[in-house]
PAVEXTOR-762791 format. One record per residue (C-alpha): residue number from 1; x, z, y. Coordinates in steps of 0.001 Angstrom, whole numbers, plus 500000, padded with zeros to 6 digits. Layout:
BEGIN
<r NUM,<X,Z,Y>>,
...
This chain:
BEGIN
<r 1,<502974,479607,517212>>,
<r 2,<500800,482499,515927>>,
<r 3,<501039,484244,512568>>,
<r 4,<497517,483895,511293>>,
<r 5,<495856,486767,509464>>,
<r 6,<493262,486416,506718>>,
<r 7,<490105,488225,507888>>,
<r 8,<489203,489256,504244>>,
<r 9,<492450,490760,503029>>,
<r 10,<494354,491187,506301>>,
<r 11,<497476,489575,505006>>,
<r 12,<499702,487770,507569>>,
<r 13,<500882,484170,507071>>,
<r 14,<503911,482352,508455>>,
<r 15,<503953,480827,511974>>,
<r 16,<501966,477559,511978>>,
<r 17,<499911,475868,514781>>,
<r 18,<496805,475790,512657>>,
<r 19,<495608,478333,510022>>,
<r 20,<496444,477600,506401>>,
<r 21,<493904,475841,504290>>,
<r 22,<493360,478753,502084>>,
<r 23,<494514,482344,501267>>,
<r 24,<496002,482431,497812>>,
<r 25,<495763,486220,497743>>,
<r 26,<491984,486069,498263>>,
<r 27,<491575,483181,495793>>,
<r 28,<493208,485209,493153>>,
<r 29,<490731,486947,490788>>,
<r 30,<491823,490408,492046>>,
<r 31,<490387,489675,495518>>,
<r 32,<487725,487325,496802>>,
<r 33,<487032,484836,499613>>,
<r 34,<484560,486267,502091>>,
<r 35,<480936,485327,501825>>,
<r 36,<481231,483234,505020>>,
<r 37,<484167,481354,503589>>,
<r 38,<487824,481494,504472>>,
<r 39,<488211,482970,508031>>,
<r 40,<491321,483641,510088>>,
<r 41,<492373,485611,513129>>,
<r 42,<495558,486273,515039>>,
<r 43,<497377,489472,516122>>,
<r 44,<496320,488997,519665>>,
<r 45,<492680,488548,518797>>,
<r 46,<492838,491543,516435>>,
<r 47,<494279,493719,519195>>,
<r 48,<491419,492857,521510>>,
<r 49,<488937,494250,519148>>,
<r 50,<490751,497072,517350>>,
<r 51,<493184,499967,518154>>,
<r 52,<495567,502074,516134>>,
<r 53,<494281,505169,514458>>,
<r 54,<497179,507690,514029>>,
<r 55,<496506,511061,512349>>,
<r 56,<498624,513733,510773>>,
<r 57,<498065,514063,507000>>,
<r 58,<500456,516901,506406>>,
<r 59,<503799,518037,508039>>,
<r 60,<506103,515014,508191>>,
<r 61,<503431,512586,506996>>,
<r 62,<501235,510581,509367>>,
<r 63,<498482,508147,508558>>,
<r 64,<498254,504878,510449>>,
<r 65,<495108,502663,510322>>,
<r 66,<492735,500656,512513>>,
<r 67,<489692,501655,514417>>,
<r 68,<487262,500106,513676>>,
<r 69,<488364,499116,510280>>,
<r 70,<489431,495634,509468>>,
<r 71,<489714,493505,506242>>,
<r 72,<490182,495936,503330>>,
<r 73,<490457,498826,505709>>,
<r 74,<493601,500431,504382>>,
<r 75,<495663,503183,505899>>,
<r 76,<499486,503167,505925>>,
<r 77,<501704,506288,505762>>,
<r 78,<504692,507175,507930>>,
<r 79,<507065,509743,506296>>,
<r 80,<509442,511303,508805>>,
<r 81,<512607,511838,506895>>,
<r 82,<515917,513521,507848>>,
<r 83,<517793,510169,507869>>,
<r 84,<515045,508031,509328>>,
<r 85,<511266,507303,508799>>,
<r 86,<509760,505371,505940>>,
<r 87,<506601,503367,506464>>,
<r 88,<504755,503194,503188>>,
<r 89,<502455,500124,503109>>,
<r 90,<501505,498214,506310>>,
<r 91,<498475,497575,508476>>,
<r 92,<497482,494213,510091>>,
<r 93,<497764,495519,513636>>,
<r 94,<501156,495807,515398>>,
<r 95,<500510,495961,519192>>,
<r 96,<502227,497628,522032>>,
<r 97,<500106,500822,521692>>,
<r 98,<500791,501081,517972>>,
<r 99,<504503,500595,518354>>,
<r 100,<504612,503196,521145>>,
<r 101,<502764,505753,519011>>,
<r 102,<505016,505149,516058>>,
<r 103,<508150,505224,518215>>,
<r 104,<507100,508640,519535>>,
<r 105,<507227,509866,515910>>,
<r 106,<510740,508491,515407>>,
<r 107,<510094,504873,514704>>,
<r 108,<510559,503091,511303>>,
<r 109,<513960,503057,509554>>,
<r 110,<512657,501276,506431>>,
<r 111,<509412,499872,504966>>,
<r 112,<508173,500023,501362>>,
<r 113,<505127,498129,500017>>,
<r 114,<503008,499059,497031>>,
<r 115,<501603,495662,496240>>,
<r 116,<500532,492298,497838>>,
<r 117,<497188,493496,499160>>,
<r 118,<499007,495809,501475>>,
<r 119,<501610,493271,502740>>,
<r 120,<499458,492997,505869>>,
<r 121,<501666,492278,508935>>,
<r 122,<504914,493579,507340>>,
<r 123,<506939,490904,509096>>,
<r 124,<505743,492051,512498>>,
<r 125,<506375,495715,511525>>,
<r 126,<509870,494880,510396>>,
<r 127,<510594,492935,513606>>,
<r 128,<509146,495641,515892>>,
<r 129,<511476,498338,514396>>,
<r 130,<514402,496271,513053>>,
<r 131,<513616,497706,509576>>,
<r 132,<514234,496244,506101>>,
<r 133,<511180,495770,503783>>,
<r 134,<511614,497099,500189>>,
<r 135,<509372,494944,497977>>,
<r 136,<509548,494636,494207>>,
<r 137,<510839,491251,493035>>,
<r 138,<507772,490791,490808>>,
<r 139,<505744,490452,494023>>,
<r 140,<507905,487696,495535>>,
<r 141,<505468,484932,494692>>,
<r 142,<502708,486580,496681>>,
<r 143,<504687,486763,499945>>,
<r 144,<502860,484591,502451>>,
<r 145,<505160,485211,505431>>,
<r 146,<508729,485016,504100>>,
<r 147,<511193,487057,506156>>,
<r 148,<514931,487686,506077>>,
<r 149,<514261,491438,506299>>,
<r 150,<512613,491534,502857>>,
<r 151,<514987,493208,500386>>,
<r 152,<513678,492489,496904>>,
<r 153,<514426,495281,494375>>,
<r 154,<514300,494995,490631>>,
<r 155,<513984,497213,487660>>,
<r 156,<511865,500341,487247>>,
<r 157,<512947,502551,490186>>,
<r 158,<514665,502484,493560>>,
<r 159,<516172,505606,495104>>,
<r 160,<515637,505475,498906>>,
<r 161,<517367,508756,499613>>,
<r 162,<516120,512099,501026>>,
<r 163,<514132,512685,497924>>,
<r 164,<512013,509475,498070>>,
<r 165,<511871,507187,495002>>,
<r 166,<510028,503906,494413>>,
<r 167,<508605,503586,490830>>,
<r 168,<507353,500434,489396>>,
<r 169,<503976,501144,487650>>,
<r 170,<502834,497565,487144>>,
<r 171,<499132,497339,486245>>,
<r 172,<497215,496075,489369>>,
<r 173,<500082,493607,489960>>,
<r 174,<503243,493200,487887>>,
<r 175,<505327,494509,490790>>,
<r 176,<502844,497355,491870>>,
<r 177,<504810,500478,492833>>,
<r 178,<504285,503945,494030>>,
<r 179,<506562,506245,496124>>,
<r 180,<507368,509775,494955>>,
<r 181,<508195,512236,497810>>,
<r 182,<509830,515223,496311>>,
<r 183,<509415,517495,499359>>,
<r 184,<505770,516697,499948>>,
<r 185,<502946,519247,499611>>,
<r 186,<505261,522063,500634>>,
<r 187,<507922,521176,498060>>,
<r 188,<505584,520694,495170>>,
<r 189,<505793,516885,495493>>,
<r 190,<503521,514094,496593>>,
<r 191,<502882,510617,495364>>,
<r 192,<501973,507694,497651>>,
<r 193,<500130,505071,495647>>,
<r 194,<498197,502534,497679>>,
<r 195,<495796,501589,494903>>,
<r 196,<498432,501103,492181>>,
<r 197,<496655,504324,491239>>,
<r 198,<493306,504552,492932>>,
<r 199,<491744,507818,494034>>,
<r 200,<487989,507521,493097>>,
<r 201,<484925,509061,494657>>,
<r 202,<485363,512253,492621>>,
<r 203,<488742,513100,494091>>,
<r 204,<489802,515164,491171>>,
<r 205,<490252,511902,489276>>,
<r 206,<491932,508550,489713>>,
<r 207,<491224,505037,488419>>,
<r 208,<493173,502078,487195>>,
<r 209,<491965,498505,487606>>,
<r 210,<493246,494923,487674>>,
<r 211,<490650,494174,490306>>,
<r 212,<488583,496800,492249>>,
<r 213,<486113,494552,494066>>,
<r 214,<485517,492410,490926>>,
<r 215,<485588,495318,488547>>,
<r 216,<488136,493867,486122>>,
<r 217,<489687,496675,484133>>,
<r 218,<493291,497038,482953>>,
<r 219,<494272,496938,479313>>,
<r 220,<494978,500158,477486>>,
<r 221,<498697,499189,477239>>,
<r 222,<499034,498912,480994>>,
<r 223,<497226,502179,481616>>,
<r 224,<499469,503913,479058>>,
<r 225,<502521,502423,480953>>,
<r 226,<501373,503869,484329>>,
<r 227,<500645,507261,482612>>,
<r 228,<504057,507259,480992>>,
<r 229,<505911,506164,484157>>,
<r 230,<504459,508970,486207>>,
<r 231,<504558,511700,483575>>,
<r 232,<508171,513011,484360>>,
<r 233,<507557,513276,488035>>,
<r 234,<506032,516439,489556>>,
<r 235,<503492,516006,492361>>,
<r 236,<500771,518321,493595>>,
<r 237,<499201,515819,495958>>,
<r 238,<498396,512111,495689>>,
<r 239,<497737,509868,498631>>,
<r 240,<495767,506699,498055>>,
<r 241,<495578,503760,500419>>,
<r 242,<492566,504910,502469>>,
<r 243,<491891,507897,504762>>,
<r 244,<489679,509869,502346>>,
<r 245,<491444,508901,499106>>,
<r 246,<493541,511901,498591>>,
<r 247,<493860,514209,495490>>,
<r 248,<494780,517503,497274>>,
<r 249,<495770,519593,494322>>,
<r 250,<497042,519316,490732>>,
<r 251,<497406,515576,491188>>,
<r 252,<499869,514954,488327>>,
<r 253,<497428,516515,485906>>,
<r 254,<494644,514475,487406>>,
<r 255,<496603,511218,486703>>,
<r 256,<497159,512243,483094>>,
<r 257,<493552,513326,482327>>,
<r 258,<492229,510247,484123>>,
<r 259,<494374,508023,481913>>,
<r 260,<493137,509862,478827>>,
<r 261,<489473,509420,480005>>,
<r 262,<490042,505677,480625>>,
<r 263,<491638,505077,477238>>,
<r 264,<488838,507094,475454>>,
<r 265,<486292,504814,477210>>,
<r 266,<488082,501664,476145>>,
<r 267,<488038,502915,472506>>,
<r 268,<484406,503957,472519>>,
<r 269,<481906,502140,470355>>,
């Protein structure tokens, strides 16, 4: 039986002979059902129309996406670590060519996910590389393809070793997380965020939202929490969840000044 994929959000569902009746992730106010109604595809069909896009982002960090884009169009990141590679977030496509390209980079020792919109085909990624999936327990209710490889973590941080740490920011989702990579940006630190912190069109700034497509803002209290969670962590560079969404310099300061701008806007008359 196929694992169906929602064509709007790209999230994979459990094996069923027929597609589900609805996609709870798209029916949530943070996402949306496509204008043509709920539509589904399968991994095989997706592979017939798309291929992997694999590009170096910086030494030891590789972007993995789809060409042409699909669903929300995200790009995952593969960090090549001394003790094994970490896949940050997932894409919907896991075909032979994708697996071969990632295996040539050392494969995947573990997977970590920022939030439910980037669950994608995490079960197939885990199966392909015999890798555990680190997912915050507050995201459990949004998992549409339950899998024994999912390791739910709790609390505010998880040390993955080799200088990588998962931090729960909350905000976009209660379990939204980011990954701090201490050795990134030539040792000045990098932050991998998905859109728990979103790089905006002016890439010297970031944004914070409950829903990006539906323009639902976060409360001031939740933005303050994100600001305060990230304040102690040094990072020169910030990688969002899409190819061009990167703050290339002074990223920690960009987060702090962006939070200040956001809070000032909330308080304006």
